[in-house]
N, CA, C and O atoms as a GROMACS GRO file, in nm:
protein
  544
    1MET      N    1  -7.246   2.557  -6.804
    1MET     CA    2  -7.289   2.509  -6.676
    1MET      C    3  -7.223   2.589  -6.565
    1MET      O    4  -7.240   2.559  -6.446
    2HIS      N    5  -7.147   2.690  -6.603
    2HIS     CA    6  -7.078   2.773  -6.506
    2HIS      C    7  -7.176   2.874  -6.447
    2HIS      O    8  -7.249   2.940  -6.521
    3GLU      N    9  -7.179   2.887  -6.316
    3GLU     CA   10  -7.268   2.982  -6.251
    3GLU      C   11  -7.185   3.095  -6.191
    3GLU      O   12  -7.085   3.070  -6.124
    4SER      N   13  -7.227   3.218  -6.214
    4SER     CA   14  -7.158   3.332  -6.156
    4SER      C   15  -7.216   3.360  -6.018
    4SER      O   16  -7.338   3.359  -5.999
    5ILE      N   17  -7.128   3.385  -5.925
    5ILE     CA   18  -7.173   3.416  -5.790
    5ILE      C   19  -7.215   3.562  -5.783
    5ILE      O   20  -7.310   3.596  -5.712
    6TRP      N   21  -7.146   3.646  -5.856
    6TRP     CA   22  -7.173   3.790  -5.854
    6TRP      C   23  -7.225   3.833  -5.990
    6TRP      O   24  -7.181   3.783  -6.094
    7SER      N   25  -7.317   3.924  -5.990
    7SER     CA   26  -7.357   3.986  -6.116
    7SER      C   27  -7.258   4.099  -6.144
    7SER      O   28  -7.184   4.141  -6.055
    8ALA      N   29  -7.257   4.147  -6.265
    8ALA     CA   30  -7.164   4.254  -6.301
    8ALA      C   31  -7.192   4.381  -6.220
    8ALA      O   32  -7.099   4.449  -6.177
    9ASP      N   33  -7.321   4.414  -6.200
    9ASP     CA   34  -7.357   4.534  -6.123
    9ASP      C   35  -7.314   4.522  -5.977
    9ASP      O   36  -7.262   4.617  -5.919
   10ALA      N   37  -7.338   4.405  -5.919
   10ALA     CA   38  -7.302   4.385  -5.778
   10ALA      C   39  -7.152   4.392  -5.760
   10ALA      O   40  -7.103   4.448  -5.661
   11LEU      N   41  -7.077   4.336  -5.853
   11LEU     CA   42  -6.931   4.341  -5.845
   11LEU      C   43  -6.881   4.484  -5.857
   11LEU      O   44  -6.790   4.525  -5.785
   12GLU      N   45  -6.940   4.559  -5.948
   12GLU     CA   46  -6.900   4.698  -5.967
   12GLU      C   47  -6.931   4.782  -5.843
   12GLU      O   48  -6.850   4.865  -5.802
   13ALA      N   49  -7.048   4.762  -5.784
   13ALA     CA   50  -7.088   4.837  -5.664
   13ALA      C   51  -6.996   4.803  -5.547
   13ALA      O   52  -6.960   4.892  -5.469
   14ALA      N   53  -6.959   4.676  -5.533
   14ALA     CA   54  -6.875   4.634  -5.421
   14ALA      C   55  -6.733   4.685  -5.435
   14ALA      O   56  -6.666   4.711  -5.335
   15THR      N   57  -6.686   4.700  -5.559
   15THR     CA   58  -6.547   4.742  -5.579
   15THR      C   59  -6.532   4.891  -5.607
   15THR      O   60  -6.419   4.938  -5.622
   16SER      N   61  -6.640   4.964  -5.615
   16SER     CA   62  -6.629   5.107  -5.650
   16SER      C   63  -6.558   5.189  -5.543
   16SER      O   64  -6.499   5.292  -5.574
   17THR      N   65  -6.561   5.145  -5.419
   17THR     CA   66  -6.496   5.220  -5.312
   17THR      C   67  -6.347   5.185  -5.299
   17THR      O   68  -6.276   5.251  -5.224
   18LEU      N   69  -6.301   5.084  -5.369
   18LEU     CA   70  -6.161   5.044  -5.360
   18LEU      C   71  -6.075   5.128  -5.454
   18LEU      O   72  -6.125   5.193  -5.546
   19SER      N   73  -5.944   5.126  -5.429
   19SER     CA   74  -5.852   5.197  -5.517
   19SER      C   75  -5.843   5.122  -5.650
   19SER      O   76  -5.889   5.008  -5.662
   20LEU      N   77  -5.785   5.187  -5.749
   20LEU     CA   78  -5.773   5.124  -5.881
   20LEU      C   79  -5.692   4.995  -5.875
   20LEU      O   80  -5.728   4.896  -5.939
   21GLU      N   81  -5.584   4.996  -5.799
   21GLU     CA   82  -5.501   4.876  -5.786
   21GLU      C   83  -5.581   4.762  -5.724
   21GLU      O   84  -5.574   4.648  -5.770
   22ALA      N   85  -5.655   4.794  -5.620
   22ALA     CA   86  -5.735   4.692  -5.552
   22ALA      C   87  -5.845   4.640  -5.645
   22ALA      O   88  -5.875   4.521  -5.644
   23GLN      N   89  -5.905   4.729  -5.726
   23GLN     CA   90  -6.008   4.686  -5.820
   23GLN      C   91  -5.950   4.590  -5.923
   23GLN      O   92  -6.012   4.489  -5.957
   24GLU      N   93  -5.831   4.622  -5.972
   24GLU     CA   94  -5.765   4.534  -6.070
   24GLU      C   95  -5.734   4.398  -6.008
   24GLU      O   96  -5.751   4.294  -6.071
   25ARG      N   97  -5.688   4.402  -5.883
   25ARG     CA   98  -5.654   4.278  -5.813
   25ARG      C   99  -5.780   4.192  -5.792
   25ARG      O  100  -5.775   4.070  -5.809
   26VAL      N  101  -5.890   4.254  -5.756
   26VAL     CA  102  -6.015   4.182  -5.736
   26VAL      C  103  -6.063   4.120  -5.867
   26VAL      O  104  -6.107   4.005  -5.870
   27ALA      N  105  -6.055   4.197  -5.975
   27ALA     CA  106  -6.097   4.147  -6.106
   27ALA      C  107  -6.009   4.030  -6.149
   27ALA      O  108  -6.058   3.931  -6.203
   28LYS      N  109  -5.878   4.043  -6.125
   28LYS     CA  110  -5.784   3.938  -6.161
   28LYS      C  111  -5.813   3.810  -6.081
   28LYS      O  112  -5.813   3.700  -6.136
   29ASP      N  113  -5.838   3.826  -5.949
   29ASP     CA  114  -5.870   3.712  -5.864
   29ASP      C  115  -5.999   3.644  -5.908
   29ASP      O  116  -6.009   3.522  -5.908
   30ALA      N  117  -6.099   3.724  -5.947
   30ALA     CA  118  -6.227   3.668  -5.992
   30ALA      C  119  -6.207   3.585  -6.119
   30ALA      O  120  -6.264   3.477  -6.133
   31LYS      N  121  -6.127   3.637  -6.213
   31LYS     CA  122  -6.100   3.562  -6.337
   31LYS      C  123  -6.023   3.434  -6.307
   31LYS      O  124  -6.049   3.329  -6.367
   32LYS      N  125  -5.929   3.442  -6.214
   32LYS     CA  126  -5.849   3.326  -6.177
   32LYS      C  127  -5.938   3.217  -6.117
   32LYS      O  128  -5.923   3.099  -6.151
   33LYS      N  129  -6.029   3.256  -6.028
   33LYS     CA  130  -6.121   3.159  -5.967
   33LYS      C  131  -6.213   3.098  -6.071
   33LYS      O  132  -6.245   2.979  -6.066
   34GLU      N  133  -6.255   3.179  -6.165
   34GLU     CA  134  -6.343   3.131  -6.272
   34GLU      C  135  -6.271   3.027  -6.358
   34GLU      O  136  -6.328   2.923  -6.392
   35ARG      N  137  -6.145   3.054  -6.394
   35ARG     CA  138  -6.067   2.959  -6.473
   35ARG      C  139  -6.044   2.829  -6.396
   35ARG      O  140  -6.050   2.720  -6.453
   36LYS      N  141  -6.018   2.842  -6.266
   36LYS     CA  142  -5.996   2.725  -6.183
   36LYS      C  143  -6.122   2.638  -6.178
   36LYS      O  144  -6.113   2.515  -6.187
   37ALA      N  145  -6.238   2.701  -6.163
   37ALA     CA  146  -6.365   2.627  -6.158
   37ALA      C  147  -6.391   2.557  -6.292
   37ALA      O  148  -6.436   2.443  -6.294
   38GLU      N  149  -6.363   2.625  -6.402
   38GLU     CA  150  -6.382   2.565  -6.533
   38GLU      C  151  -6.289   2.446  -6.553
   38GLU      O  152  -6.330   2.344  -6.609
   39ALA      N  153  -6.164   2.459  -6.508
   39ALA     CA  154  -6.067   2.350  -6.522
   39ALA      C  155  -6.111   2.229  -6.439
   39ALA      O  156  -6.100   2.116  -6.484
   40ALA      N  157  -6.160   2.253  -6.318
   40ALA     CA  158  -6.206   2.144  -6.233
   40ALA      C  159  -6.327   2.075  -6.295
   40ALA      O  160  -6.339   1.952  -6.290
   41GLU      N  161  -6.416   2.154  -6.352
   41GLU     CA  162  -6.535   2.098  -6.418
   41GLU      C  163  -6.495   2.013  -6.538
   41GLU      O  164  -6.552   1.906  -6.560
   42GLN      N  165  -6.399   2.061  -6.616
   42GLN     CA  166  -6.353   1.988  -6.733
   42GLN      C  167  -6.284   1.858  -6.692
   42GLN      O  168  -6.302   1.755  -6.756
   43LYS      N  169  -6.204   1.864  -6.585
   43LYS     CA  170  -6.134   1.746  -6.536
   43LYS      C  171  -6.235   1.640  -6.489
   43LYS      O  172  -6.217   1.521  -6.515
   44GLU      N  173  -6.340   1.684  -6.420
   44GLU     CA  174  -6.446   1.593  -6.373
   44GLU      C  175  -6.516   1.528  -6.492
   44GLU      O  176  -6.546   1.409  -6.488
   45ALA      N  177  -6.542   1.605  -6.596
   45ALA     CA  178  -6.609   1.551  -6.716
   45ALA      C  179  -6.520   1.448  -6.785
   45ALA      O  180  -6.569   1.344  -6.830
   46GLU      N  181  -6.390   1.474  -6.793
   46GLU     CA  182  -6.297   1.379  -6.855
   46GLU      C  183  -6.289   1.251  -6.773
   46GLU      O  184  -6.285   1.141  -6.828
   47LYS      N  185  -6.286   1.265  -6.641
   47LYS     CA  186  -6.280   1.149  -6.552
   47LYS      C  187  -6.406   1.064  -6.570
   47LYS      O  188  -6.398   0.941  -6.578
   48ARG      N  189  -6.520   1.129  -6.578
   48ARG     CA  190  -6.646   1.058  -6.594
   48ARG      C  191  -6.650   0.986  -6.730
   48ARG      O  192  -6.701   0.875  -6.740
   49ALA      N  193  -6.596   1.051  -6.834
   49ALA     CA  194  -6.596   0.991  -6.968
   49ALA      C  195  -6.505   0.868  -6.974
   49ALA      O  196  -6.532   0.775  -7.049
   50ALA      N  197  -6.398   0.868  -6.896
   50ALA     CA  198  -6.304   0.757  -6.897
   50ALA      C  199  -6.347   0.644  -6.804
   50ALA      O  200  -6.295   0.533  -6.815
   51SER      N  201  -6.439   0.669  -6.713
   51SER     CA  202  -6.481   0.568  -6.616
   51SER      C  203  -6.579   0.469  -6.678
   51SER      O  204  -6.652   0.501  -6.771
   52MET      N  205  -6.577   0.348  -6.623
   52MET     CA  206  -6.666   0.243  -6.672
   52MET      C  207  -6.740   0.178  -6.556
   52MET      O  208  -6.685   0.162  -6.447
   53VAL      N  209  -6.866   0.142  -6.580
   53VAL     CA  210  -6.941   0.058  -6.488
   53VAL      C  211  -6.924  -0.084  -6.541
   53VAL      O  212  -6.959  -0.112  -6.655
   54THR      N  213  -6.871  -0.173  -6.457
   54THR     CA  214  -6.844  -0.309  -6.499
   54THR      C  215  -6.944  -0.404  -6.435
   54THR      O  216  -6.961  -0.405  -6.313
   55ILE      N  217  -7.012  -0.483  -6.517
   55ILE     CA  218  -7.107  -0.583  -6.469
   55ILE      C  219  -7.049  -0.720  -6.501
   55ILE      O  220  -7.028  -0.753  -6.618
   56LYS      N  221  -7.022  -0.801  -6.396
   56LYS     CA  222  -6.958  -0.931  -6.415
   56LYS      C  223  -7.044  -1.042  -6.358
   56LYS      O  224  -7.111  -1.023  -6.256
   57ARG      N  225  -7.042  -1.157  -6.422
   57ARG     CA  226  -7.107  -1.276  -6.367
   57ARG      C  227  -6.998  -1.358  -6.299
   57ARG      O  228  -6.898  -1.395  -6.362
   58VAL      N  229  -7.017  -1.387  -6.171
   58VAL     CA  230  -6.918  -1.461  -6.093
   58VAL      C  231  -6.981  -1.593  -6.049
   58VAL      O  232  -7.092  -1.595  -5.996
   59GLU      N  233  -6.910  -1.704  -6.072
   59GLU     CA  234  -6.961  -1.836  -6.034
   59GLU      C  235  -6.934  -1.860  -5.886
   59GLU      O  236  -6.821  -1.847  -5.839
   60ARG      N  237  -7.040  -1.898  -5.813
   60ARG     CA  238  -7.027  -1.929  -5.671
   60ARG      C  239  -7.004  -2.078  -5.651
   60ARG      O  240  -6.905  -2.118  -5.591
   61THR      N  241  -7.096  -2.159  -5.702
   61THR     CA  242  -7.081  -2.304  -5.700
   61THR      C  243  -7.104  -2.353  -5.843
   61THR      O  244  -7.098  -2.274  -5.936
   62LYS      N  245  -7.130  -2.482  -5.860
   62LYS     CA  246  -7.142  -2.536  -5.996
   62LYS      C  247  -7.251  -2.467  -6.078
   62LYS      O  248  -7.227  -2.432  -6.194
   63ARG      N  249  -7.370  -2.448  -6.021
   63ARG     CA  250  -7.479  -2.391  -6.099
   63ARG      C  251  -7.530  -2.258  -6.042
   63ARG      O  252  -7.632  -2.207  -6.088
   64LYS      N  253  -7.464  -2.203  -5.945
   64LYS     CA  254  -7.509  -2.078  -5.883
   64LYS      C  255  -7.416  -1.964  -5.922
   64LYS      O  256  -7.293  -1.979  -5.926
   65PHE      N  257  -7.478  -1.850  -5.950
   65PHE     CA  258  -7.400  -1.733  -5.990
   65PHE      C  259  -7.442  -1.611  -5.910
   65PHE      O  260  -7.554  -1.604  -5.860
   66VAL      N  261  -7.352  -1.515  -5.899
   66VAL     CA  262  -7.385  -1.382  -5.850
   66VAL      C  263  -7.338  -1.283  -5.956
   66VAL      O  264  -7.249  -1.314  -6.036
   67THR      N  265  -7.397  -1.166  -5.957
   67THR     CA  266  -7.360  -1.062  -6.052
   67THR      C  267  -7.296  -0.947  -5.974
   67THR      O  268  -7.352  -0.899  -5.875
   68SER      N  269  -7.181  -0.903  -6.019
   68SER     CA  270  -7.108  -0.794  -5.954
   68SER      C  271  -7.118  -0.668  -6.040
   68SER      O  272  -7.095  -0.672  -6.160
   69VAL      N  273  -7.153  -0.556  -5.976
   69VAL     CA  274  -7.161  -0.427  -6.045
   69VAL      C  275  -7.064  -0.331  -5.976
   69VAL      O  276  -7.081  -0.302  -5.857
   70ALA      N  277  -6.965  -0.282  -6.047
   70ALA     CA  278  -6.864  -0.194  -5.988
   70ALA      C  279  -6.846  -0.068  -6.072
   70ALA      O  280  -6.870  -0.070  -6.193
   71GLY      N  281  -6.803   0.041  -6.008
   71GLY     CA  282  -6.769   0.164  -6.080
   71GLY      C  283  -6.879   0.269  -6.080
   71GLY      O  284  -6.873   0.362  -6.161
   72LEU      N  285  -6.978   0.257  -5.993
   72LEU     CA  286  -7.088   0.354  -5.993
   72LEU      C  287  -7.051   0.488  -5.930
   72LEU      O  288  -7.111   0.590  -5.962
   73GLU      N  289  -6.950   0.488  -5.841
   73GLU     CA  290  -6.914   0.613  -5.771
   73GLU      C  291  -6.865   0.720  -5.866
   73GLU      O  292  -6.882   0.839  -5.840
   74ALA      N  293  -6.804   0.680  -5.977
   74ALA     CA  294  -6.751   0.777  -6.073
   74ALA      C  295  -6.862   0.860  -6.136
   74ALA      O  296  -6.837   0.968  -6.189
   75PHE      N  297  -6.984   0.810  -6.132
   75PHE     CA  298  -7.098   0.880  -6.191
   75PHE      C  299  -7.188   0.942  -6.085
   75PHE      O  300  -7.305   0.970  -6.110
   76ASN      N  301  -7.133   0.963  -5.965
   76ASN     CA  302  -7.203   1.025  -5.852
   76ASN      C  303  -7.330   0.949  -5.814
   76ASN      O  304  -7.431   1.009  -5.779
   77LEU      N  305  -7.324   0.817  -5.822
   77LEU     CA  306  -7.435   0.733  -5.777
   77LEU      C  307  -7.392   0.661  -5.651
   77LEU      O  308  -7.278   0.615  -5.641
   78GLU      N  309  -7.483   0.651  -5.554
   78GLU     CA  310  -7.452   0.580  -5.431
   78GLU      C  311  -7.487   0.433  -5.448
   78GLU      O  312  -7.603   0.400  -5.475
   79PRO      N  313  -7.388   0.343  -5.434
   79PRO     CA  314  -7.413   0.201  -5.454
   79PRO      C  315  -7.524   0.146  -5.364
   79PRO      O  316  -7.598   0.056  -5.406
   80LYS      N  317  -7.537   0.197  -5.243
   80LYS     CA  318  -7.642   0.147  -5.154
   80LYS      C  319  -7.781   0.177  -5.209
   80LYS      O  320  -7.870   0.093  -5.202
   81LYS      N  321  -7.799   0.297  -5.264
   81LYS     CA  322  -7.929   0.332  -5.322
   81LYS      C  323  -7.957   0.252  -5.449
   81LYS      O  324  -8.069   0.207  -5.471
   82VAL      N  325  -7.854   0.234  -5.531
   82VAL     CA  326  -7.870   0.157  -5.654
   82VAL      C  327  -7.902   0.013  -5.619
   82VAL      O  328  -7.985  -0.050  -5.685
   83SER      N  329  -7.835  -0.042  -5.516
   83SER     CA  330  -7.861  -0.180  -5.477
   83SER      C  331  -8.005  -0.196  -5.427
   83SER      O  332  -8.068  -0.298  -5.452
   84LYS      N  333  -8.055  -0.096  -5.358
   84LYS     CA  334  -8.194  -0.099  -5.312
   84LYS      C  335  -8.290  -0.099  -5.431
   84LYS      O  336  -8.390  -0.172  -5.431
   85ASP      N  337  -8.260  -0.019  -5.533
   85ASP     CA  338  -8.343  -0.015  -5.654
   85ASP      C  339  -8.340  -0.151  -5.727
   85ASP      O  340  -8.442  -0.197  -5.778
   86ILE      N  341  -8.221  -0.213  -5.731
   86ILE     CA  342  -8.208  -0.344  -5.796
   86ILE      C  343  -8.288  -0.450  -5.720
   86ILE      O  344  -8.353  -0.535  -5.780
   87LYS      N  345  -8.282  -0.444  -5.586
   87LYS     CA  346  -8.359  -0.538  -5.505
   87LYS      C  347  -8.507  -0.528  -5.537
   87LYS      O  348  -8.575  -0.629  -5.556
   88LYS      N  349  -8.556  -0.405  -5.544
   88LYS     CA  350  -8.699  -0.385  -5.571
   88LYS      C  351  -8.736  -0.433  -5.710
   88LYS      O  352  -8.838  -0.500  -5.729
   89LYS      N  353  -8.654  -0.398  -5.808
   89LYS     CA  354  -8.685  -0.430  -5.947
   89LYS      C  355  -8.684  -0.580  -5.974
   89LYS      O  356  -8.775  -0.631  -6.041
   90PHE      N  357  -8.583  -0.652  -5.924
   90PHE     CA  358  -8.565  -0.792  -5.960
   90PHE      C  359  -8.606  -0.890  -5.850
   90PHE      O  360  -8.594  -1.011  -5.867
   91ALA      N  361  -8.656  -0.839  -5.736
   91ALA     CA  362  -8.698  -0.922  -5.624
   91ALA      C  363  -8.591  -1.025  -5.588
   91ALA      O  364  -8.618  -1.145  -5.581
   92THR      N  365  -8.471  -0.976  -5.566
   92THR     CA  366  -8.358  -1.062  -5.534
   92THR      C  367  -8.272  -0.996  -5.426
   92THR      O  368  -8.294  -0.879  -5.392
   93GLY      N  369  -8.178  -1.068  -5.373
   93GLY     CA  370  -8.087  -1.012  -5.273
   93GLY      C  371  -7.977  -0.933  -5.341
   93GLY      O  372  -7.924  -0.974  -5.444
   94ALA      N  373  -7.944  -0.820  -5.283
   94ALA     CA  374  -7.834  -0.738  -5.335
   94ALA      C  375  -7.774  -0.660  -5.220
   94ALA      O  376  -7.846  -0.615  -5.130
   95SER      N  377  -7.643  -0.642  -5.223
   95SER     CA  378  -7.578  -0.565  -5.117
   95SER      C  379  -7.460  -0.488  -5.173
   95SER      O  380  -7.394  -0.534  -5.267
   96ALA      N  381  -7.433  -0.374  -5.115
   96ALA     CA  382  -7.318  -0.292  -5.153
   96ALA      C  383  -7.206  -0.321  -5.053
   96ALA      O  384  -7.226  -0.309  -4.933
   97THR      N  385  -7.089  -0.360  -5.104
   97THR     CA  386  -6.976  -0.394  -5.017
   97THR      C  387  -6.851  -0.318  -5.061
   97THR      O  388  -6.839  -0.278  -5.176
   98GLN      N  389  -6.760  -0.300  -4.967
   98GLN     CA  390  -6.633  -0.235  -4.996
   98GLN      C  391  -6.541  -0.334  -5.069
   98GLN      O  392  -6.533  -0.451  -5.032
   99MET      N  393  -6.472  -0.286  -5.171
   99MET     CA  394  -6.375  -0.370  -5.241
   99MET      C  395  -6.237  -0.347  -5.179
   99MET      O  396  -6.208  -0.237  -5.132
  100PRO      N  397  -6.152  -0.448  -5.179
  100PRO     CA  398  -6.016  -0.431  -5.123
  100PRO      C  399  -5.936  -0.323  -5.196
  100PRO      O  400  -5.855  -0.254  -5.134
  101ALA      N  401  -5.959  -0.308  -5.327
  101ALA     CA  402  -5.884  -0.209  -5.405
  101ALA      C  403  -5.937  -0.067  -5.384
  101ALA      O  404  -5.877   0.029  -5.434
  102GLY      N  405  -6.046  -0.054  -5.313
  102GLY     CA  406  -6.108   0.077  -5.293
  102GLY      C  407  -6.235   0.087  -5.374
  102GLY      O  408  -6.249   0.021  -5.477
  103GLY      N  409  -6.327   0.167  -5.329
  103GLY     CA  410  -6.455   0.180  -5.396
  103GLY      C  411  -6.554   0.076  -5.345
  103GLY      O  412  -6.522  -0.005  -5.258
  104GLU      N  413  -6.673   0.079  -5.400
  104GLU     CA  414  -6.777  -0.014  -5.360
  104GLU      C  415  -6.828  -0.090  -5.481
  104GLU      O  416  -6.822  -0.041  -5.594
  105GLU      N  417  -6.877  -0.211  -5.456
  105GLU     CA  418  -6.941  -0.288  -5.561
  105GLU      C  419  -7.071  -0.344  -5.508
  105GLU      O  420  -7.089  -0.359  -5.387
  106ILE      N  421  -7.161  -0.374  -5.598
  106ILE     CA  422  -7.289  -0.433  -5.561
  106ILE      C  423  -7.285  -0.580  -5.602
  106ILE      O  424  -7.251  -0.612  -5.716
  107ILE      N  425  -7.319  -0.668  -5.509
  107ILE     CA  426  -7.328  -0.810  -5.536
  107ILE      C  427  -7.477  -0.846  -5.540
  107ILE      O  428  -7.549  -0.824  -5.442
  108VAL      N  429  -7.523  -0.900  -5.654
  108VAL     CA  430  -7.663  -0.935  -5.673
  108VAL      C  431  -7.673  -1.087  -5.688
  108VAL      O  432  -7.596  -1.147  -5.763
  109GLN      N  433  -7.767  -1.148  -5.618
  109GLN     CA  434  -7.786  -1.292  -5.632
  109GLN      C  435  -7.846  -1.322  -5.767
  109GLN      O  436  -7.944  -1.260  -5.808
  110GLY      N  437  -7.788  -1.418  -5.837
  110GLY     CA  438  -7.841  -1.461  -5.965
  110GLY      C  439  -7.761  -1.407  -6.082
  110GLY      O  440  -7.680  -1.315  -6.068
  111ASP      N  441  -7.786  -1.466  -6.198
  111ASP     CA  442  -7.719  -1.426  -6.322
  111ASP      C  443  -7.808  -1.323  -6.391
  111ASP      O  444  -7.891  -1.359  -6.475
  112LEU      N  445  -7.790  -1.195  -6.357
  112LEU     CA  446  -7.877  -1.088  -6.408
  112LEU      C  447  -7.799  -0.982  -6.485
  112LEU      O  448  -7.843  -0.867  -6.491
  113GLY      N  449  -7.687  -1.018  -6.543
  113GLY     CA  450  -7.600  -0.920  -6.608
  113GLY      C  451  -7.670  -0.834  -6.712
  113GLY      O  452  -7.664  -0.712  -6.704
  114ASP      N  453  -7.736  -0.896  -6.809
  114ASP     CA  454  -7.802  -0.820  -6.916
  114ASP      C  455  -7.921  -0.740  -6.862
  114ASP      O  456  -7.946  -0.628  -6.906
  115ASP      N  457  -7.994  -0.800  -6.767
  115ASP     CA  458  -8.109  -0.730  -6.710
  115ASP      C  459  -8.064  -0.606  -6.633
  115ASP      O  460  -8.128  -0.501  -6.642
  116ILE      N  461  -7.956  -0.618  -6.558
  116ILE     CA  462  -7.904  -0.503  -6.482
  116ILE      C  463  -7.852  -0.396  -6.579
  116ILE      O  464  -7.870  -0.277  -6.555
  117HIS      N  465  -7.789  -0.438  -6.687
  117HIS     CA  466  -7.742  -0.344  -6.790
  117HIS      C  467  -7.860  -0.261  -6.841
  117HIS      O  468  -7.852  -0.138  -6.846
  118ASP      N  469  -7.968  -0.328  -6.880
  118ASP     CA  470  -8.086  -0.257  -6.930
  118ASP      C  471  -8.148  -0.168  -6.824
  118ASP      O  472  -8.192  -0.057  -6.853
  119PHE      N  473  -8.152  -0.218  -6.700
  119PHE     CA  474  -8.210  -0.141  -6.589
  119PHE      C  475  -8.130  -0.013  -6.564
  119PHE      O  476  -8.188   0.094  -6.545
  120LEU      N  477  -7.996  -0.024  -6.562
  120LEU     CA  478  -7.912   0.096  -6.540
  120LEU      C  479  -7.931   0.198  -6.652
  120LEU      O  480  -7.936   0.318  -6.626
  121LEU      N  481  -7.941   0.149  -6.775
  121LEU     CA  482  -7.963   0.240  -6.888
  121LEU      C  483  -8.097   0.312  -6.876
  121LEU      O  484  -8.107   0.431  -6.906
  122TYR      N  485  -8.199   0.241  -6.832
  122TYR     CA  486  -8.332   0.300  -6.821
  122TYR      C  487  -8.342   0.394  -6.701
  122TYR      O  488  -8.385   0.509  -6.715
  123LYS      N  489  -8.304   0.346  -6.584
  123LYS     CA  490  -8.323   0.422  -6.460
  123LYS      C  491  -8.225   0.539  -6.446
  123LYS      O  492  -8.263   0.646  -6.399
  124TYR      N  493  -8.100   0.520  -6.487
  124TYR     CA  494  -7.996   0.622  -6.467
  124TYR      C  495  -7.942   0.673  -6.601
  124TYR      O  496  -7.822   0.696  -6.614
  125LYS      N  497  -8.029   0.690  -6.700
  125LYS     CA  498  -7.985   0.732  -6.833
  125LYS      C  499  -7.920   0.870  -6.833
  125LYS      O  500  -7.835   0.898  -6.917
  126ASP      N  501  -7.958   0.956  -6.737
  126ASP     CA  502  -7.897   1.089  -6.730
  126ASP      C  503  -7.757   1.085  -6.669
  126ASP      O  504  -7.672   1.168  -6.702
  127ALA      N  505  -7.733   0.988  -6.581
  127ALA     CA  506  -7.606   0.982  -6.510
  127ALA      C  507  -7.500   0.901  -6.582
  127ALA      O  508  -7.382   0.938  -6.583
  128ILE      N  509  -7.540   0.788  -6.644
  128ILE     CA  510  -7.443   0.697  -6.706
  128ILE      C  511  -7.467   0.688  -6.856
  128ILE      O  512  -7.574   0.645  -6.898
  129PRO      N  513  -7.371   0.726  -6.937
  129PRO     CA  514  -7.384   0.706  -7.083
  129PRO      C  515  -7.378   0.557  -7.117
  129PRO      O  516  -7.314   0.479  -7.047
  130GLU      N  517  -7.445   0.517  -7.224
  130GLU     CA  518  -7.451   0.376  -7.262
  130GLU      C  519  -7.312   0.318  -7.292
  130GLU      O  520  -7.286   0.202  -7.264
  131ASP      N  521  -7.225   0.399  -7.349
  131ASP     CA  522  -7.091   0.351  -7.384
  131ASP      C  523  -7.006   0.319  -7.261
  131ASP      O  524  -6.905   0.249  -7.272
  132ASN      N  525  -7.045   0.371  -7.145
  132ASN     CA  526  -6.966   0.352  -7.024
  132ASN      C  527  -7.012   0.233  -6.940
  132ASN      O  528  -6.967   0.218  -6.826
  133ILE      N  529  -7.100   0.149  -6.993
  133ILE     CA  530  -7.143   0.029  -6.921
  133ILE      C  531  -7.087  -0.092  -6.996
  133ILE      O  532  -7.108  -0.106  -7.117
  134GLU      N  533  -7.017  -0.178  -6.923
  134GLU     CA  534  -6.950  -0.293  -6.983
  134GLU      C  535  -6.997  -0.420  -6.914
  134GLU      O  536  -6.987  -0.433  -6.792
  135VAL      N  537  -7.049  -0.515  -6.993
  135VAL     CA  538  -7.090  -0.645  -6.938
  135VAL      C  539  -6.981  -0.745  -6.972
  135VAL      O  540  -6.946  -0.764  -7.089
  136VAL      N  541  -6.925  -0.809  -6.867
  136VAL     CA  542  -6.816  -0.904  -6.887
  136VAL      C  543  -6.871  -1.045  -6.872
  136VAL      O  544  -6.796  -1.142  -6.884
   0.00000   0.00000   0.00000
């Protein structure tokens, strides 16, 4: 998934007028930047693999429940857009709010934990692996 900014020919043409020392330095810097980009990409992949989307049923009153969905930011999903999709799909109220601990969560009216789990797997199957969704 690594993309090169320069082709080999373009790099050679750009560095042909430089001295040998400068050419070596440019090549070394290019390799260093490439390694840094790969390390950042690998770190992002590990972070994503360790992250979880948590779906919880929270009791409001005796017979009323809301469903909380947290942890979507780790998978580069915007909670506001996901909440809009949930509203459309289930014809219910949903809102994205800031959590005190940081991050955002979606509060959905009703006990829809399993339905939201299935919906996230279907709609965002490319972004969220099935193992990273947890229903509490």
